[in-house]
N, C-alpha and C positions, 0 to 999 in steps of 0.2 A: 632837693626841695628847699624853698625859702623857709625861714624859721617858722615854727608852729605858733599860731595865735590861740590862746585859751580864751574863748569868748564867754565863759561863764564861771567865775569863781567868786568867793566871798572871803574877805578878811573881817575880823570882828573883835569887839571887846565885849566880854561877857556882861558887863554892867549895863550895856546899851541894848541888850536883847532880852525882852521879857521872857521868852521861852527858854532861855538858858539860866534863868534865876529861879530860886525856890525849888519845890519838889519837882522831880522829873515827870513830865506829862507825856502821855502817849503821842507819838509822832509818826508821820507817814513812813519814815525811814527806820523805824524801830528804836531800840534802846540807844541812847546817844551820850552816855556818860563820858566816853573818851574825848568828846569835843565840847563838853560843858566847861569851857575855859577860853582864855584869849587865844585867837589864831592870828598872830601878827604877820605883817608882810615878810619879815625875816624868815618865818617858818615856811610860808608859801614859796619863797625863793629857794629854800633848802629842798622843798618837795620837788620843785621843777628842775633842779640842777641836773644837767646832762640829759635832759629830756628833749632838747631842741626848741623849747618854748622861748620866744623872743619878745612877745607882747601879750598883754592880757586885758580883759574887760571885766570890771567889777559889776555884779548885779545885786541890787538891793537885798538886804538880809532881814527885813521886817523889824526895823527899829519901831518904837512907838510912833504911830502915824503923825502925831502932832510935831514930831522931831524930824520930819522928812528932810528938812534942809540941813540939820545938824549932821545927819548921816553923810550927805554928799560933801559937806564942808570937811568932815573928818577924813574921808577917803581922798579928797583933793589934797589935803595936807600931807597925807601919807605919800601921795605921788610926788608932791613938791620936794619931799625929803628923800625919797628912795628912787624916784624915777618909774615906779610901778604903782598902780596899773596905768594903762594908756587910754582908757575910756571908762566912763561911769554910766551905768543905768540906774537912775534914782527912782524914787516913788513919788506919786501924786495921787490925790483922790479924784478920780474921774466921775464920781457921782456927785461931786459938789456942783453948785449951780453954775459956776464958771471956773474952770481949772486954771485959766491963764494967770491969775495972780500968783499961784503956786509955781507955775512954770517960769514966770518972770523972776522969781527968787532964785530958782535953780540955774538960770542962764548966766548968772554971775560966775559960775564955776567952769573954767575952760575945758575940762575933760567930759562934761556932760554930752552924752550921745543918744540917750534914750530913756524911757520911763517904763516901769512895770507896775501894774496893779493886778494882782493874782485873781483870776476870775474862776478858778476851777472849783467845781461843786460835784459832789458824789453822794449817792445814797448811803454809802458807808461813811459814818461820821468821822472815822479815823482819817479818811482821805479828803474831807471837806474843808474848804477854806472860805469861799465866798458865801454870802448870805442866801443866795438863790441861784438856781441853775441857768437862768436866762438873762444875765446881766449884759451879755453881748448885744441884746436887742433893745436895751434901754436907750431911749432917745437922747437923754442927757449925756450918758456915757459916750454914745456915738458922736455927738456934737463936740464933746470935749476932746476925744481922741483925734478927731479931724484937725483940731488946732495944732497938733504936733507938727504938721506939715510946715507951719509958719516958723517953727524953730529948727527945722531940719533934723528932727529926732525921730527915732523908731519907737514902736510899742512892742514890748516883750509880752507875747500872748501866751497865757497858760490856761489850758482847758483840757478836759477829758473828751473821749470819743463822742459821748452823748451830747456834748455841747458844740460839736464842730459845725453843725449846720448854722447855728447862730453866729459862730466865730467867722464863718465865711461871709455871712451877711454884714458883719461888722467891717471886715476887710473891704468888701465891695462898697460900703458906705463911705469909706475913707481911702479913696484910690491913690491919694498923694502921700500916704503914710506907709512906710515899710513895717510889716509885722514880722516879728521873729518868734516862731512857734517854739515854745520851751519843750525840751526833752522829747522832741519828735512826737508830740501829742500824748505823752505819758501813757503808754500801753500798760495798763494795770491788770487786765483780764486776759490771760494767755490761753484761755480755752479757744477752741475753733470759732465759736460764736463771737467771743471777745475780739479775737484777731480780725475777724471779718468786719465787725462794726468799726474797729479802728481804721482798717484799710479803706473802708468806704468813706469815712470822714476825712481821712488824709487825702484821698483822691479829690474830694470836693475842695479842700483848702488849696490843693496844688493847682486848681484851675484859676486861682486868684494870683495874678502875676506879682502882686506886692507882698506875698507871703513867702518867707524863707524858713527853713526848718533847722533847729539847733540839735545836733547829735550829742546829747548829754543826758546825765542822770539816769542811765539805764539800769543801775543797781538799786534804784529807789524802792521798788516793790519786791524785788527778789533778794535784796541784801547780800549781794555778792557780785564779783566781777566775772561775768560769764561770757566767754568769747562767742559761743554759739548764739546766745540770746542777743548780744550786741550785733552780731553779723546779720541776723534775721531782720532786725529793725533797720539797720543801716542800708541793707540791700533793698528792702521794700521802699524806704523813704527816698533813696536816690533814684530808683526807677520811676517814682512819681514826680519828684521835684527837679531832678537833674542835679549833678554835683555843684553846678554854679549857683544853686539856691540852697545849699547845705553847708553848715559850719560846725566845727568841733567846739565843745565846751566840757570842762572837767567836772563841774559842780563840786569842786573841792572847797572846804574840807568835808562835806557830807560823805562823799565816796571814800574818804579816808577811814571811815568806820569799818570798811571791809576790804580795802585794797591800798596799794601804794600808787603813787602817781606814775611811776615807771611801768607798772603792770597795767594800769588803766590806758596809758598811751599805747602800749604794746597791743592790747586787745582791740583798740580802735584802728590801729594800723593794720592789724591782721584782717579786720572786717573790710577795710578798703583796699587790701592788697590786690584783688583781681582787677581793679579799675586801672585805667590808663593814668600815666603820671600827671597829666594835666588835670584830671578829675581829683586825684589825691591832693594836688596843689590847691585846688579850689576849696576842698573840704577843710584842710588844715591851715589855710592861710588866706587865700584870695577873697573868699566870700566874706569872712569876718572883717578883713581890711576894708572892703568896699562898704559893707553895711554900717560898720561902726566908725568908718573914716579914721583909721589908725595906721 
C-alpha cells in the first residue's frame, strides 16, 4: 500500500483555542485535561512514527472566528518549517452576506484545500454546535458554499443523522463542490432506532455523487477505540459510498484521550481487512489524495 494519508488531524496552541483556556467546560468527547496544552507538529510526528503515514491534512480547530485567517497563516507557517501538513481545511462564516472576501484572504495560503463550518445541531446541548438544526437549508449559506467551486475547494460537512436530509439538499444545490462528510455522519445513537436513522440518512447522502465520507472520530461518543464499533460503521459506510468515496482521518489529538495512534490505525486496518487491496488503497490513500489534491 502507498503511504497512508491522515485526512483529519489538528495541531494547536492552547492560547489560540478558547475552549482550552479557563475552566474545563463539558465537551462532546468527555473530560479533556490531558490535551489542554500545546499539541505541536513535533508531537504529531512522534505519534505517527512507524504508522505508515506519509501525508496529512489539517482541519480547523475552532480558533476565535474573527481570527480565521490567523489560524491558516499559523498552520501554513508550520508547514513551511516542518513540511507538514500537506493540506489545510480552514474556517469561514458561510452565513455572512458574501463569504468571498473571507475566501479571498485564505487563497493567499498555498496549502488551502477546503473550508469547514460546523453545522451539527442536536437536542442534547452537549452535542450541539450550530445555532439551529436546519442551516443546510439556509439560502445564504447555500449560495456561499457554492462559491467554493470557484476556488477549487471542498466543504467539510459536519451533521448528525437528523440533519442529513437538509445536508443532501445542500449538496445537490452545490453540484460543483465536493463535500467531505465528517466522521461518517457522527453516529451518536447506537440503539437499533438510532442506527436505522443514521443508515437512512447516509444512504440519502450517498446518492449525491459529490459527497465523500471521512472514516474518523469513531471514539467521539463512546470514548474508546473499539474495533467492533469501528468495523460496523466502516462496513456500512463503504457499502453505501464505495471505497473510492471514503477516506481515513485520525481526529488526533482528540482520539489521543483514549488510544494511541498505532492502536487507532490498527483498528481501522482491521475494519478494512476483508476488502480488496484496491479498496484499502482508496480508503487510506487515494481518495484523500484526490479530494484534497495532495
